[in-house]
C-alpha positions as CSV (number, residue, x, y, z in Angstrom):
1,X,-33.8,8.2,70.8
2,X,-36.9,5.5,71.4
3,X,-37.7,5.8,67.6
4,X,-34.1,4.4,67.0
5,X,-34.3,1.9,69.3
6,X,-37.7,1.0,67.8
7,X,-35.9,0.6,64.4
8,X,-33.5,-1.5,65.7
9,X,-35.9,-3.7,67.4
10,X,-37.7,-3.8,64.2
11,X,-34.4,-4.7,62.2
12,X,-33.5,-7.5,64.3
13,X,-37.0,-9.0,64.2
14,X,-36.9,-8.5,60.4
15,X,-33.6,-10.2,58.9
16,X,-34.5,-9.7,55.5
17,X,-34.7,-5.9,56.2
18,X,-31.4,-6.0,57.9
19,X,-29.6,-7.7,55.0
20,X,-31.0,-4.8,52.4
21,X,-29.5,-2.5,55.0
22,X,-26.4,-4.0,54.9
23,X,-26.1,-4.4,51.1
24,X,-26.8,-0.8,50.8
25,X,-23.9,0.2,53.1
26,X,-21.4,-2.0,51.1
27,X,-22.1,-0.4,48.0
28,X,-21.8,2.8,49.6
29,X,-18.4,1.8,50.9
30,X,-17.6,0.6,47.1
31,X,-18.6,3.9,45.8
32,X,-16.0,5.4,48.0
33,X,-13.3,3.6,46.9
34,X,-14.2,4.1,43.1
35,X,-14.6,7.9,43.6
36,X,-11.0,8.0,45.5
37,X,-9.6,5.9,42.7
38,X,-10.9,8.5,40.3
39,X,-9.5,11.3,42.2
40,X,-6.1,9.6,42.3
41,X,-3.4,10.2,39.6
42,X,-1.0,7.5,39.6
43,X,1.4,6.9,36.7
44,X,-0.3,4.0,35.5
45,X,-3.4,6.7,34.7
46,X,-1.3,9.3,33.5
47,X,-1.6,10.5,30.0
48,X,0.6,9.0,27.4
49,X,3.3,11.8,25.8
50,X,2.6,12.3,22.1
51,X,5.2,13.9,19.8
52,X,4.3,17.9,19.0
53,X,7.3,19.0,16.9
54,X,9.7,16.9,14.7
55,X,13.1,18.8,13.3
56,X,13.3,18.1,10.3
57,X,9.8,18.2,9.4
58,X,8.0,15.2,8.2
59,X,8.8,14.7,4.8
60,X,11.2,17.5,4.6
61,X,13.4,17.1,1.4
62,X,16.5,19.6,2.7
63,X,17.5,18.5,5.8
64,X,20.8,19.6,7.2
65,X,23.3,16.7,6.3
66,X,25.1,17.4,10.1
67,X,21.9,17.4,11.9
68,X,20.4,17.3,14.7
69,X,17.2,15.6,14.5
70,X,14.7,17.1,17.4
71,X,11.5,15.4,19.1
72,X,9.6,17.7,21.0
73,X,7.0,16.1,23.2
74,X,4.0,16.9,25.4
75,X,5.5,16.0,28.6
76,X,9.2,15.3,29.6
77,X,10.9,12.3,29.0
78,X,12.7,10.0,31.3
79,X,16.7,10.1,30.9
80,X,16.9,6.5,31.5
81,X,14.9,5.7,28.3
82,X,16.1,8.6,26.0
83,X,18.3,6.4,24.0
84,X,15.4,4.3,23.0
85,X,15.2,7.1,20.1
86,X,16.0,5.5,16.5
87,X,17.3,7.1,13.6
88,X,18.0,4.9,10.6
89,X,19.4,6.0,7.4
90,X,19.0,4.1,4.1
91,X,22.9,4.6,2.5
92,X,24.9,5.1,5.6
93,X,25.1,2.7,9.0
94,X,21.7,2.1,8.9
95,X,20.9,2.4,12.4
96,X,22.8,5.8,13.2
97,X,25.3,6.0,16.2
98,X,25.1,9.5,17.7
99,X,24.4,11.2,21.1
100,X,20.8,11.7,22.3
101,X,20.5,14.5,24.5
102,X,17.5,16.4,26.6
103,X,16.5,13.2,28.8
104,X,14.5,14.6,31.5
105,X,13.1,17.4,29.4
106,X,10.1,17.7,26.5
107,X,12.8,17.9,24.0
108,X,15.1,15.2,22.9
109,X,18.0,15.8,20.2
110,X,20.0,13.3,18.5
111,X,23.2,14.3,17.0
112,X,24.6,11.9,14.5
113,X,28.3,10.6,14.6
114,X,28.4,10.7,10.7
115,X,26.6,13.0,8.5
116,X,23.6,12.1,6.5
117,X,24.7,11.3,2.7
118,X,23.3,13.6,0.1
119,X,19.6,12.9,-0.8
120,X,19.5,10.0,1.9
121,X,16.1,9.1,3.3
122,X,16.0,9.0,7.1
123,X,13.6,7.3,9.4
124,X,13.0,8.4,13.0
125,X,11.3,5.9,15.4
126,X,9.6,7.0,18.5
127,X,9.2,3.3,20.0
128,X,6.8,2.7,22.9
129,X,9.9,2.0,25.4
130,X,10.5,5.6,25.2
131,X,8.6,6.9,28.4
132,X,7.8,9.9,30.3
133,X,8.9,11.0,33.7
134,X,5.7,9.6,35.0
135,X,6.4,6.3,33.7
136,X,3.8,5.9,31.0
137,X,5.0,4.9,27.6
138,X,5.2,7.4,24.7
139,X,2.4,7.0,21.7
140,X,4.7,5.4,19.1
141,X,5.3,6.9,15.9
142,X,7.6,6.8,12.8
143,X,8.4,9.5,10.4
144,X,10.8,10.2,7.5
145,X,12.7,12.9,5.9
146,X,15.6,13.4,3.1
147,X,19.0,15.1,3.7
148,X,19.8,17.8,1.6
149,X,21.5,16.8,-1.8
150,X,23.6,20.0,-2.4
151,X,23.1,23.0,-4.7
152,X,22.2,22.7,-8.7
153,X,22.6,22.4,-11.2
154,X,22.5,18.7,-11.7
155,X,24.7,18.5,-14.4
156,X,26.7,15.0,-15.0
157,X,29.9,14.9,-16.7
158,X,31.9,11.5,-17.5
159,X,33.5,9.3,-14.7
160,X,35.3,6.0,-14.3
161,X,33.3,3.2,-15.8
162,X,32.3,0.4,-13.6
163,X,32.3,-3.3,-15.1
164,X,29.5,-5.4,-13.8
165,X,29.3,-9.1,-13.7
166,X,27.7,-10.5,-16.6
167,X,23.5,-10.3,-17.0
168,X,23.4,-8.4,-13.4
169,X,20.1,-9.1,-11.8
170,X,20.1,-6.3,-9.2
171,X,22.4,-3.2,-8.1
172,X,22.3,-1.2,-5.0
173,X,24.5,1.5,-3.5
174,X,25.3,1.9,0.2
175,X,28.1,2.6,2.3
176,X,28.9,-0.8,3.3
177,X,32.1,-0.4,5.2
178,X,31.2,2.9,6.8
179,X,34.3,4.6,5.3
180,X,31.8,7.6,4.2
181,X,31.8,6.8,0.3
182,X,29.3,4.8,-1.5
183,X,29.9,1.1,-2.4
184,X,28.1,-1.1,-4.9
185,X,26.3,-4.7,-4.5
186,X,25.7,-6.4,-7.7
187,X,23.6,-9.5,-7.9
188,X,23.6,-12.2,-10.8
189,X,21.3,-14.9,-10.9
190,X,23.8,-16.9,-9.1
191,X,26.3,-14.8,-7.1
192,X,26.9,-11.3,-5.2
193,X,29.5,-9.0,-5.7
194,X,30.6,-6.2,-3.8
195,X,32.2,-3.5,-5.5
196,X,34.2,-1.4,-2.9
197,X,34.6,2.7,-3.7
198,X,38.0,4.0,-3.2
199,X,36.4,7.5,-2.4
200,X,37.0,9.0,-5.8
201,X,34.6,6.5,-7.9
202,X,36.7,4.0,-8.5
203,X,35.5,0.4,-7.4
204,X,37.5,-2.8,-6.8
205,X,35.0,-5.9,-7.0
206,X,35.4,-8.5,-4.0
207,X,33.4,-11.5,-3.5
208,X,29.9,-10.7,-2.0
209,X,26.9,-12.7,-1.2
210,X,26.8,-16.3,-2.3
211,X,23.6,-17.9,-3.6
212,X,22.1,-20.7,-1.9
213,X,21.8,-24.1,-3.8
214,X,19.2,-24.2,-6.5
215,X,18.2,-20.2,-5.8
216,X,18.4,-17.3,-8.7
217,X,19.0,-14.2,-6.9
218,X,16.9,-10.7,-7.5
219,X,15.2,-8.3,-5.9
220,X,18.3,-6.3,-3.8
221,X,18.0,-3.9,-1.5
222,X,20.5,-2.4,1.4
223,X,19.2,-2.2,4.9
224,X,20.5,-2.6,8.7
225,X,17.8,-5.4,9.8
226,X,19.7,-6.1,13.0
227,X,20.5,-2.6,14.2
228,X,24.3,-3.1,14.4
229,X,25.0,0.2,12.2
230,X,26.3,-1.7,9.1
231,X,23.9,-1.9,6.2
232,X,22.9,-5.9,5.5
233,X,22.0,-7.3,2.1
234,X,18.2,-8.4,1.6
235,X,17.1,-10.4,-1.6
236,X,14.5,-12.7,-3.2
237,X,15.7,-16.0,-4.0
238,X,13.5,-18.1,-6.9
239,X,13.3,-21.8,-7.4
240,X,10.9,-23.9,-9.4
241,X,9.5,-27.2,-8.1
242,X,7.3,-29.2,-10.7
243,X,6.9,-25.9,-12.6
244,X,5.7,-24.3,-9.3
245,X,7.5,-20.9,-8.2
246,X,8.7,-20.6,-4.8
247,X,10.2,-17.4,-3.5
248,X,12.7,-16.8,-0.3
249,X,13.8,-13.7,1.4
250,X,17.4,-14.1,1.7
251,X,19.3,-12.1,4.4
252,X,22.8,-11.8,4.5
253,X,24.2,-9.8,7.6
254,X,27.2,-7.6,7.4
255,X,29.9,-8.7,9.9
256,X,32.0,-5.9,9.0
257,X,34.6,-8.3,7.3
258,X,32.2,-9.7,4.9
259,X,28.6,-11.2,4.8
260,X,27.0,-14.2,6.2
261,X,23.6,-15.9,4.8
262,X,21.9,-16.2,8.1
263,X,18.4,-16.2,7.8
264,X,15.6,-17.1,4.9
265,X,12.1,-17.4,4.9
266,X,9.9,-19.3,2.2
267,X,7.3,-17.3,0.5
268,X,4.1,-18.0,-1.7
269,X,5.0,-17.1,-5.4
270,X,8.3,-15.1,-6.3
271,X,8.0,-11.5,-4.9
272,X,9.7,-8.4,-6.2
273,X,12.4,-6.1,-4.5
274,X,11.7,-5.9,-0.7
275,X,11.0,-2.6,0.9
276,X,12.2,-2.0,4.5
277,X,10.5,0.2,6.7
278,X,9.4,0.0,10.6
279,X,6.0,-0.8,10.3
280,X,5.1,-1.3,13.7
281,X,7.1,1.4,15.3
282,X,9.5,-0.7,17.8
283,X,12.5,0.6,16.2
284,X,13.8,-2.2,13.5
285,X,13.0,-2.6,10.0
286,X,10.2,-4.7,9.0
287,X,9.7,-5.6,5.2
288,X,7.0,-5.5,2.1
289,X,7.4,-7.4,-1.0
290,X,4.7,-7.0,-3.8
291,X,4.2,-10.4,-5.1
292,X,2.2,-9.9,-8.6
293,X,1.8,-13.4,-9.5
294,X,-0.1,-13.7,-6.3
295,X,-1.8,-10.4,-6.4
296,X,-0.6,-9.8,-2.8
297,X,1.9,-7.8,-0.7
298,X,3.8,-9.9,1.8
299,X,4.1,-8.2,5.4
300,X,7.1,-9.4,7.3
301,X,8.1,-8.7,10.7
302,X,11.6,-8.1,12.1
303,X,12.2,-9.4,15.7
304,X,15.3,-7.1,16.0
305,X,18.1,-9.5,14.9
306,X,17.2,-9.6,11.2
307,X,15.0,-12.8,11.7
308,X,11.5,-12.0,10.0
309,X,8.2,-13.6,10.4
310,X,5.2,-13.6,8.3
311,X,2.8,-10.9,9.2
312,X,-0.9,-10.4,7.4
313,X,-0.6,-10.2,3.9
314,X,-2.7,-7.4,2.1
315,X,-4.2,-8.7,-1.2
316,X,-4.1,-6.3,-4.0
317,X,-5.2,-6.3,-7.6
318,X,-4.8,-6.4,-10.6
319,X,-1.2,-7.6,-10.4
320,X,0.8,-5.4,-8.0
321,X,4.3,-4.1,-9.4
322,X,6.1,-2.2,-7.0
323,X,5.0,-0.3,-3.6
324,X,6.2,2.6,-1.4
325,X,6.0,3.7,2.1
326,X,5.2,6.8,3.8
327,X,2.7,8.3,6.2
328,X,0.2,8.9,4.2
329,X,-2.6,10.1,6.5
330,X,-0.2,11.7,9.1
331,X,-1.0,9.6,12.2
332,X,2.4,8.5,13.1
333,X,2.4,5.1,11.3
334,X,4.0,4.3,7.7
335,X,1.3,3.0,4.9
336,X,1.8,2.3,1.5
337,X,0.7,2.6,-1.9
338,X,1.2,0.1,-4.8
339,X,1.1,0.2,-8.2
340,X,-0.6,-2.5,-10.0
341,X,-1.9,-3.4,-13.6
342,X,-3.1,-6.2,-15.6
343,X,-0.5,-6.3,-17.9
344,X,-2.7,-5.9,-21.2
345,X,-3.8,-2.3,-21.3
346,X,-7.0,-2.4,-19.9
347,X,-6.7,-2.0,-16.2
348,X,-4.3,-0.4,-13.8
349,X,-4.4,1.2,-10.2
350,X,-2.7,2.9,-7.3
351,X,-3.8,0.8,-4.4
352,X,-3.5,2.9,-1.2
353,X,-3.4,1.2,2.0
354,X,-3.5,2.8,5.6
355,X,-1.6,1.1,8.6
356,X,-3.6,0.6,11.6
357,X,-0.5,1.1,13.8
358,X,0.6,-2.7,14.1
359,X,1.7,-3.5,10.7
360,X,-2.0,-4.3,9.7
361,X,-3.3,-2.5,6.7
362,X,-6.8,-1.6,6.1
363,X,-9.1,1.5,4.8
364,X,-8.6,0.2,0.9
365,X,-8.5,3.1,-1.6
366,X,-8.0,2.0,-5.4
367,X,-7.3,5.2,-7.8
368,X,-7.1,4.4,-11.7
369,X,-3.9,4.7,-13.2
370,X,-2.6,4.9,-16.8
371,X,-1.9,1.5,-18.1
372,X,0.8,-0.7,-17.6
373,X,1.6,0.9,-14.4
374,X,4.9,-0.4,-13.3
375,X,6.5,1.7,-10.2
376,X,5.2,4.3,-7.5
377,X,7.0,7.0,-5.5
378,X,6.0,9.1,-2.4
379,X,7.2,12.5,-1.5
380,X,6.1,16.1,-0.7
381,X,6.1,17.6,-4.2
382,X,4.2,20.8,-3.4
383,X,5.6,21.4,0.2
384,X,2.5,21.6,1.9
385,X,3.6,18.8,4.5
386,X,1.7,15.8,2.9
387,X,2.7,12.9,1.3
388,X,2.2,13.0,-2.5
389,X,2.3,10.1,-5.2
390,X,3.9,9.5,-8.6
391,X,3.0,6.6,-10.8
392,X,4.9,5.7,-13.8
393,X,4.0,3.8,-16.9
394,X,5.7,1.8,-19.6
395,X,3.8,3.6,-22.5
396,X,1.8,6.5,-20.9
397,X,2.1,9.5,-19.4
398,X,3.3,9.8,-15.4
399,X,0.3,10.0,-13.0
400,X,0.7,12.7,-10.3
401,X,-1.6,12.9,-7.2
402,X,-1.2,15.1,-4.4
403,X,-2.0,14.1,-0.8
404,X,-4.6,15.7,1.2
405,X,-2.9,14.6,4.6
406,X,-5.8,12.1,5.3
407,X,-4.8,9.3,3.1
408,X,-6.9,10.6,0.1
409,X,-5.5,12.0,-3.1
410,X,-6.6,14.6,-6.0
411,X,-5.8,14.6,-9.2
412,X,-2.9,16.6,-10.7
413,X,-1.7,17.5,-14.4
414,X,0.1,14.3,-15.7
415,X,3.8,14.5,-16.5
416,X,4.6,13.4,-20.2
417,X,7.6,11.4,-20.0
418,X,7.5,10.3,-23.7
419,X,7.6,12.1,-27.1
420,X,4.2,13.4,-28.5
421,X,2.1,10.9,-30.5
422,X,2.8,12.0,-34.1
423,X,0.6,9.2,-36.1
424,X,-0.8,5.7,-35.8
425,X,0.0,3.0,-38.6
426,X,-1.6,-0.2,-38.4
427,X,1.6,-1.7,-40.7
428,X,4.1,-0.6,-38.1
429,X,6.5,0.5,-40.9
430,X,8.9,1.9,-38.4
431,X,11.3,0.8,-35.7
432,X,10.3,3.6,-33.2
433,X,7.2,2.8,-32.2
434,X,4.8,2.2,-29.2
435,X,1.6,-0.2,-28.7
436,X,-1.0,2.4,-28.1
437,X,-3.6,-0.1,-26.8
438,X,-5.4,-0.2,-29.9
439,X,-5.5,-3.5,-31.4
440,X,-3.2,-3.6,-34.6
441,X,-2.1,0.0,-34.0
442,X,1.5,1.5,-33.6
443,X,2.1,5.0,-32.7
444,X,5.2,6.8,-33.9
445,X,7.4,9.0,-31.6
446,X,9.2,12.0,-32.6
């Protein structure tokens, strides 16, 4: 006790030592609070629920047309937020109406009110507005599958002839009136037309989307961009001022009784056909627009009402002709591949760009392709669950690249889409010839 009193007298007589001791006591107190925080497990520190199983599987090519769509998570999902699950079709309704069940459990099931169309591509979004029962947002993701197209063989017989307006610049099929059959939208340079299907393949023409003054229409696609379960119309308008091209993304909203041009966005150059996709996993459809003139892909983000704003464009070379969207590296967001060429038989590439999860793209991978690569398609060709890639050429074989599931690809045998080359004649005497890439040489086809 005497020793303790001696220390106290010493500390009182030495203010500097007293300050050091008090500081040490304060640090010990803070350390205790920190350790208590680590031992606590509030909802804010809970681990985010993640998707563990998808039904149909990612990139499935023959999913049951009647559904359901099932998503299993690592943790139970709040019943109050289960309705945030989004299922979007490309041919019927767009955003699908239906019933979500399983709230409060780790498995959600969506039963569509209307069957998927044969061969329809369906996109499923798990947005961050979906919460676990702990209150923690799920890890967002988007995946795609295709509805079954029915049993073969794929034989086509003659049917009713459909008279189109003169010089169409675009044709797209989709159920515009939600009556269960596929209608047509046709664009000319100055006007759009709706060809309504009576259910038997007989179409009746009606006035459709009108062109803004001075715009020439092209690049047509149908997509539900405002989430009202009706397919809207997207197209590219082109105008020229002082011989400089200006492109515009035009959006006609389907009101159920007609089309209303309610949004437009001016772009550099004149892009090709828009590719709708949920690039940021927020439950609405954004868009990619390849622009060959400016060697770039425009990234446009949707605010959920069908109004688009410019995101971060992606430069591509030599000159991008088309893009396609899929999850190329199996990380839960949508990436894209582009087909580009320089137009003079010298250089052609497949451009692979991976999504960082926020609609920005990196990890550039450029693969050689046949000359004049004009289009690209994505899908699971060998049934291994990974997305493969097909690139078409105007004059050469079609390239086939098999995906590894990591965003990289390995070559597979090309597909010969043109007859076998018989001979090369520098005088080109026949009307049946194709440029071979050799100056002054024409190749005859059988």
